[in-house]
N, CA and C atoms as an extended XYZ file, in Angstrom:
267
Properties=species:S:1:pos:R:3:atomname:S:1:resname:S:1:resid:I:1 pbc="F F F"
N       -15.879        2.185        6.930 N   MET     1
C       -15.731        3.412        7.689 CA  MET     1
C       -16.533        4.529        7.030 C   MET     1
N       -16.590        4.513        5.718 N   LEU     2
C       -17.343        5.529        5.004 CA  LEU     2
C       -18.832        5.422        5.341 C   LEU     2
N       -19.309        4.214        5.552 N   ALA     3
C       -20.713        4.025        5.903 CA  ALA     3
C       -21.029        4.654        7.254 C   ALA     3
N       -20.030        4.691        8.140 N   LEU     4
C       -20.223        5.305        9.447 CA  LEU     4
C       -20.524        6.793        9.310 C   LEU     4
N       -19.771        7.480        8.436 N   PHE     5
C       -19.987        8.907        8.257 CA  PHE     5
C       -21.259        9.196        7.461 C   PHE     5
N       -21.692        8.279        6.641 N   GLN     6
C       -22.913        8.482        5.877 CA  GLN     6
C       -24.146        8.395        6.768 C   GLN     6
N       -24.019        7.705        7.886 N   SER     7
C       -25.169        7.579        8.773 CA  SER     7
C       -25.383        8.841        9.611 C   SER     7
N       -24.367        9.720        9.695 N   PHE     8
C       -24.517       10.971       10.419 CA  PHE     8
C       -25.211       11.990        9.528 C   PHE     8
N       -26.224       12.614       10.081 N   GLY     9
C       -26.890       13.691        9.367 CA  GLY     9
C       -26.333       15.027        9.806 C   GLY     9
N       -26.828       16.104        9.239 N   PRO    10
C       -26.336       17.430        9.619 CA  PRO    10
C       -26.594       17.767       11.089 C   PRO    10
N       -27.702       17.295       11.621 N   THR    11
C       -28.016       17.564       13.026 CA  THR    11
C       -26.994       16.905       13.952 C   THR    11
N       -26.664       15.648       13.671 N   GLU    12
C       -25.691       14.936       14.500 CA  GLU    12
C       -24.318       15.601       14.435 C   GLU    12
N       -23.928       16.025       13.237 N   LEU    13
C       -22.631       16.690       13.085 CA  LEU    13
C       -22.585       18.011       13.856 C   LEU    13
N       -23.671       18.774       13.831 N   LEU    14
C       -23.718       20.026       14.589 CA  LEU    14
C       -23.622       19.775       16.091 C   LEU    14
N       -24.282       18.735       16.557 N   ILE    15
C       -24.210       18.397       17.986 CA  ILE    15
C       -22.783       18.013       18.367 C   ILE    15
N       -22.123       17.192       17.538 N   ILE    16
C       -20.747       16.778       17.823 CA  ILE    16
C       -19.810       17.989       17.817 C   ILE    16
N       -19.961       18.870       16.828 N   LEU    17
C       -19.131       20.066       16.774 CA  LEU    17
C       -19.389       20.990       17.967 C   LEU    17
N       -20.634       21.088       18.384 N   GLY    18
C       -20.966       21.910       19.563 CA  GLY    18
C       -20.322       21.364       20.821 C   GLY    18
N       -20.366       20.062       20.994 N   ILE    19
C       -19.733       19.445       22.172 CA  ILE    19
C       -18.220       19.673       22.135 C   ILE    19
N       -17.616       19.507       20.939 N   ALA    20
C       -16.168       19.732       20.800 CA  ALA    20
C       -15.824       21.187       21.109 C   ALA    20
N       -16.664       22.107       20.688 N   LEU    21
C       -16.427       23.527       20.957 CA  LEU    21
C       -16.472       23.816       22.452 C   LEU    21
N       -17.416       23.207       23.141 N   VAL    22
C       -17.528       23.417       24.586 CA  VAL    22
C       -16.333       22.806       25.312 C   VAL    22
N       -15.905       21.618       24.896 N   ILE    23
C       -14.808       20.922       25.577 CA  ILE    23
C       -13.468       21.612       25.321 C   ILE    23
N       -13.156       21.910       24.062 N   PHE    24
C       -11.819       22.415       23.711 CA  PHE    24
C       -11.748       23.941       23.652 C   PHE    24
N       -12.844       24.596       23.471 N   GLY    25
C       -12.835       26.055       23.401 CA  GLY    25
C       -12.563       26.542       21.986 C   GLY    25
N       -12.911       27.813       21.739 N   PRO    26
C       -12.780       28.332       20.370 CA  PRO    26
C       -11.332       28.525       19.910 C   PRO    26
N       -10.385       28.653       20.825 N   THR    27
C        -8.993       28.852       20.399 CA  THR    27
C        -8.300       27.530       20.083 C   THR    27
N        -8.644       26.485       20.771 N   GLN    28
C        -7.982       25.193       20.566 CA  GLN    28
C        -8.615       24.367       19.446 C   GLN    28
N        -9.837       24.665       19.091 N   LEU    29
C       -10.533       23.856       18.086 CA  LEU    29
C        -9.857       23.908       16.709 C   LEU    29
N        -9.431       25.073       16.201 N   PRO    30
C        -8.736       25.076       14.903 CA  PRO    30
C        -7.413       24.306       14.944 C   PRO    30
N        -6.680       24.411       16.062 N   LYS    31
C        -5.436       23.664       16.193 CA  LYS    31
C        -5.705       22.157       16.184 C   LYS    31
N        -6.742       21.772       16.863 N   LEU    32
C        -7.120       20.362       16.907 CA  LEU    32
C        -7.501       19.863       15.511 C   LEU    32
N        -8.253       20.663       14.791 N   GLY    33
C        -8.648       20.289       13.429 CA  GLY    33
C        -7.443       20.145       12.508 C   GLY    33
N        -6.481       21.064       12.624 N   ARG    34
C        -5.262       20.986       11.817 CA  ARG    34
C        -4.470       19.728       12.133 C   ARG    34
N        -4.332       19.440       13.406 N   SER    35
C        -3.546       18.263       13.785 CA  SER    35
C        -4.228       16.969       13.338 C   SER    35
N        -5.536       16.930       13.416 N   ILE    36
C        -6.262       15.754       12.931 CA  ILE    36
C        -6.108       15.634       11.416 C   ILE    36
N        -6.182       16.743       10.713 N   GLY    37
C        -6.001       16.732        9.255 CA  GLY    37
C        -4.616       16.254        8.848 C   GLY    37
N        -3.584       16.735        9.559 N   LYS    38
C        -2.219       16.287        9.276 CA  LYS    38
C        -2.071       14.789        9.522 C   LYS    38
N        -2.652       14.329       10.609 N   ALA    39
C        -2.553       12.901       10.928 CA  ALA    39
C        -3.226       12.049        9.850 C   ALA    39
N        -4.376       12.501        9.373 N   ILE    40
C        -5.077       11.750        8.326 CA  ILE    40
C        -4.265       11.745        7.039 C   ILE    40
N        -3.679       12.907        6.668 N   ARG    41
C        -2.846       12.988        5.458 CA  ARG    41
C        -1.639       12.063        5.557 C   ARG    41
N        -0.977       12.060        6.709 N   GLU    42
C         0.191       11.197        6.894 CA  GLU    42
C        -0.206        9.722        6.829 C   GLU    42
N        -1.345        9.391        7.405 N   LEU    43
C        -1.820        8.014        7.367 CA  LEU    43
C        -2.100        7.577        5.928 C   LEU    43
N        -2.753        8.430        5.155 N   ARG    44
C        -3.033        8.105        3.754 CA  ARG    44
C        -1.750        7.953        2.960 C   ARG    44
N        -0.800        8.870        3.179 N   ALA    45
C         0.471        8.817        2.446 CA  ALA    45
C         1.238        7.538        2.781 C   ALA    45
N         1.297        7.218        4.054 N   SER    46
C         2.044        6.013        4.438 CA  SER    46
C         1.352        4.749        3.948 C   SER    46
N         0.033        4.719        3.972 N   SER    47
C        -0.663        3.529        3.475 CA  SER    47
C        -0.490        3.382        1.971 C   SER    47
N        -0.461        4.500        1.234 N   SER    48
C        -0.240        4.392       -0.208 CA  SER    48
C         1.198        3.964       -0.497 C   SER    48
N         2.167        4.412        0.313 N   GLU    49
C         3.551        3.980        0.149 CA  GLU    49
C         3.687        2.486        0.408 C   GLU    49
N         3.024        2.000        1.442 N   VAL    50
C         3.083        0.574        1.755 CA  VAL    50
C         2.447       -0.232        0.627 C   VAL    50
N         1.309        0.222        0.141 N   THR    51
C         0.643       -0.471       -0.960 CA  THR    51
C         1.532       -0.506       -2.189 C   THR    51
N         2.164        0.611       -2.493 N   LYS    52
C         3.058        0.689       -3.654 CA  LYS    52
C         4.247       -0.244       -3.482 C   LYS    52
N         4.832       -0.277       -2.288 N   ALA    53
C         5.976       -1.143       -2.033 CA  ALA    53
C         5.601       -2.610       -2.164 C   ALA    53
N         4.428       -2.973       -1.670 N   VAL    54
C         3.977       -4.362       -1.772 CA  VAL    54
C         3.751       -4.741       -3.231 C   VAL    54
N         3.123       -3.856       -4.000 N   GLN    55
C         2.890       -4.136       -5.413 CA  GLN    55
C         4.201       -4.262       -6.171 C   GLN    55
N         5.163       -3.370       -5.899 N   GLU    56
C         6.462       -3.449       -6.556 CA  GLU    56
C         7.186       -4.728       -6.157 C   GLU    56
N         7.053       -5.115       -4.905 N   GLY    57
C         7.675       -6.356       -4.450 CA  GLY    57
C         7.094       -7.565       -5.150 C   GLY    57
N         5.781       -7.585       -5.299 N   LEU    58
C         5.140       -8.698       -5.989 CA  LEU    58
C         5.535       -8.734       -7.454 C   LEU    58
N         5.588       -7.573       -8.093 N   GLU    59
C         5.983       -7.518       -9.497 CA  GLU    59
C         7.442       -7.917       -9.645 C   GLU    59
N         8.272       -7.513       -8.696 N   GLY    60
C         9.688       -7.882       -8.729 CA  GLY    60
C         9.881       -9.375       -8.584 C   GLY    60
N         9.088      -10.005       -7.722 N   LYS    61
C         9.177      -11.453       -7.557 CA  LYS    61
C         8.779      -12.162       -8.844 C   LYS    61
N         7.741      -11.672       -9.503 N   ASP    62
C         7.316      -12.274      -10.756 CA  ASP    62
C         8.426      -12.186      -11.793 C   ASP    62
N         9.079      -11.027      -11.878 N   GLU    63
C        10.162      -10.849      -12.836 CA  GLU    63
C        11.354      -11.735      -12.486 C   GLU    63
N        11.656      -11.854      -11.188 N   GLU    64
C        12.755      -12.707      -10.761 CA  GLU    64
C        12.466      -14.164      -11.086 C   GLU    64
N        11.213      -14.594      -10.885 N   GLU    65
C        10.839      -15.970      -11.200 CA  GLU    65
C        10.970      -16.236      -12.692 C   GLU    65
N        10.543      -15.298      -13.514 N   LYS    66
C        10.663      -15.459      -14.955 CA  LYS    66
C        12.127      -15.545      -15.369 C   LYS    66
N        12.955      -14.672      -14.790 N   ALA    67
C        14.377      -14.673      -15.123 CA  ALA    67
C        15.036      -15.975      -14.692 C   ALA    67
N        14.696      -16.465      -13.503 N   SER    68
C        15.301      -17.711      -13.031 CA  SER    68
C        14.832      -18.891      -13.872 C   SER    68
N        13.581      -18.873      -14.336 N   LYS    69
C        13.099      -19.943      -15.209 CA  LYS    69
C        13.824      -19.922      -16.549 C   LYS    69
N        14.072      -18.713      -17.079 N   LYS    70
C        14.814      -18.600      -18.339 CA  LYS    70
C        16.227      -19.130      -18.174 C   LYS    70
N        16.876      -18.761      -17.056 N   LYS    71
C        18.231      -19.236      -16.807 CA  LYS    71
C        18.252      -20.758      -16.690 C   LYS    71
N        17.262      -21.297      -15.981 N   ALA    72
C        17.201      -22.741      -15.801 CA  ALA    72
C        16.987      -23.449      -17.141 C   ALA    72
N        16.120      -22.898      -17.983 N   SER    73
C        15.876      -23.531      -19.275 CA  SER    73
C        17.102      -23.425      -20.174 C   SER    73
N        17.825      -22.298      -20.130 N   LYS    74
C        19.056      -22.155      -20.916 CA  LYS    74
C        20.109      -23.140      -20.431 C   LYS    74
N        20.232      -23.256      -19.112 N   LYS    75
C        21.207      -24.174      -18.547 CA  LYS    75
C        20.881      -25.610      -18.931 C   LYS    75
N        19.612      -25.942      -18.890 N   LYS    76
C        19.191      -27.289      -19.249 CA  LYS    76
C        19.473      -27.559      -20.721 C   LYS    76
N        19.210      -26.567      -21.573 N   ALA    77
C        19.474      -26.724      -22.994 CA  ALA    77
C        20.970      -26.890      -23.238 C   ALA    77
N        21.804      -26.136      -22.544 N   GLU    78
C        23.253      -26.272      -22.689 CA  GLU    78
C        23.716      -27.646      -22.234 C   GLU    78
N        23.164      -28.139      -21.127 N   GLU    79
C        23.535      -29.469      -20.639 CA  GLU    79
C        23.137      -30.539      -21.643 C   GLU    79
N        21.967      -30.389      -22.267 N   GLU    80
C        21.526      -31.356      -23.267 CA  GLU    80
C        22.444      -31.334      -24.484 C   GLU    80
N        22.881      -30.142      -24.879 N   GLU    81
C        23.798      -30.036      -26.011 CA  GLU    81
C        25.125      -30.709      -25.694 C   GLU    81
N        25.612      -30.507      -24.485 N   ILE    82
C        26.871      -31.131      -24.070 CA  ILE    82
C        26.722      -32.647      -24.076 C   ILE    82
N        25.606      -33.164      -23.578 N   GLU    83
C        25.361      -34.606      -23.562 CA  GLU    83
C        25.292      -35.160      -24.979 C   GLU    83
N        24.660      -34.417      -25.882 N   GLU    84
C        24.574      -34.860      -27.272 CA  GLU    84
C        25.951      -34.908      -27.913 C   GLU    84
N        26.781      -33.917      -27.618 N   GLU    85
C        28.132      -33.879      -28.171 CA  GLU    85
C        28.962      -35.037      -27.631 C   GLU    85
N        28.778      -35.350      -26.344 N   GLU    86
C        29.520      -36.460      -25.750 CA  GLU    86
C        29.070      -37.786      -26.349 C   GLU    86
N        27.800      -37.924      -26.639 N   GLU    87
C        27.288      -39.158      -27.228 CA  GLU    87
C        27.798      -39.338      -28.654 C   GLU    87
N        27.979      -38.240      -29.374 N   GLU    88
C        28.464      -38.304      -30.758 CA  GLU    88
C        29.922      -38.753      -30.796 C   GLU    88
N        30.689      -38.420      -29.773 N   GLU    89
C        32.105      -38.770      -29.771 CA  GLU    89
C        32.249      -40.192      -29.479 C   GLU    89
């Protein structure tokens, strides 16, 4: 998307702004710009929240897997100790 804006030169941007000025008028153009800016900010904020939640979820799964592996290895070690004690008797 950034490449799209890089292909526009100053002349193209002036033409687009001129057309927008003619269509929306000088009173509505600042309101339109504000609303577009708010929408972009909200989109960025929500996408960063989603990214953060996904990363935390992945990290949480890794920690849960490590914890479950530790529990399984402890349980296995306890079972082996019990079997050894039973064999000694």
